C-alpha positions, -999 to +999 in steps of 0.1 A: +462-124-774+452-124-737+417-138-746+433-168-762+456-174-732+425-171-709+406-194-730+433-221-731+439-217-693+402-225-687+403-255-710+436-268-692+420-263-659+389-282-670+365-256-654+356-240-687+354-207-671+331-217-642+340-206-608+349-239-590+348-238-551+382-246-536+369-277-518+365-296-550+395-283-570+415-312-581+386-336-579+375-341-615+346-364-605+330-339-581+336-311-605+317-330-632+287-335-610+289-299-597+286-287-632+252-302-637+240-301-601+249-267-592+227-246-617+197-268-609+200-267-573+207-228-573+175-222-595+155-243-571+168-229-539+161-194-550+196-183-541+196-198-508+222-224-518+259-213-522+287-228-544+301-244-514+269-264-505+266-273-540+301-287-540+295-306-508+265-321-524+284-331-556+310-347-533+284-365-515+268-378-547+303-389-560+305-409-527+273-426-533+283-437-567+315-449-556+297-468-527+274-485-553+301-491-580+307-527-586+326-547-613+303-549-643+277-524-628+268-510-663+257-544-675+240-552-643+204-537-640+199-544-605+232-526-593+223-496-614+189-495-599+206-496-565+229-466-573+198-447-587+178-455-556+206-443-533+209-411-552+170-407-549+171-415-512+198-387-509+176-361-528+144-367-509+158-376-475+186-352-472+181-324-497+143-323-495+135-332-459+167-320-440+175-290-462+142-279-475+154-280-513+125-293-532+133-305-567+102-311-591+101-349-599+106-342-637+136-321-629+150-348-604+147-375-631+166-353-656+193-344-630+196-381-622+200-391-657+228-366-662+244-378-631+244-415-643+256-405-675+286-389-656+291-419-636+292-442-666+319-420-681+339-415-650+337-448-634+335-476-661+326-510-653 
């Protein structure tokens, strides 16, 4: 019976059993981005990236999305490209150049698609 209670508790918390850093608890948007960013970055950084750094990265990405979110963004190709470019800039300028986290381009493209899907779901037009 305890397993059922634990499972229900995980679903209610929306963390689905993952350990969520305290800094993004209560921030569903950052948690969603953290869920796709953390495993990728953790693998690329060879363990040099902790959960708290991944949480900070997720929060920053959510901030970028919010900065570039405009009315009807999902029907505006230019606005979507601006959002994607800002996320790209963050990955290349900050993560790669400043922090030394190098994502292969194919992996970056896949991650960016997932982030944009999250943005569409969480920030409707």
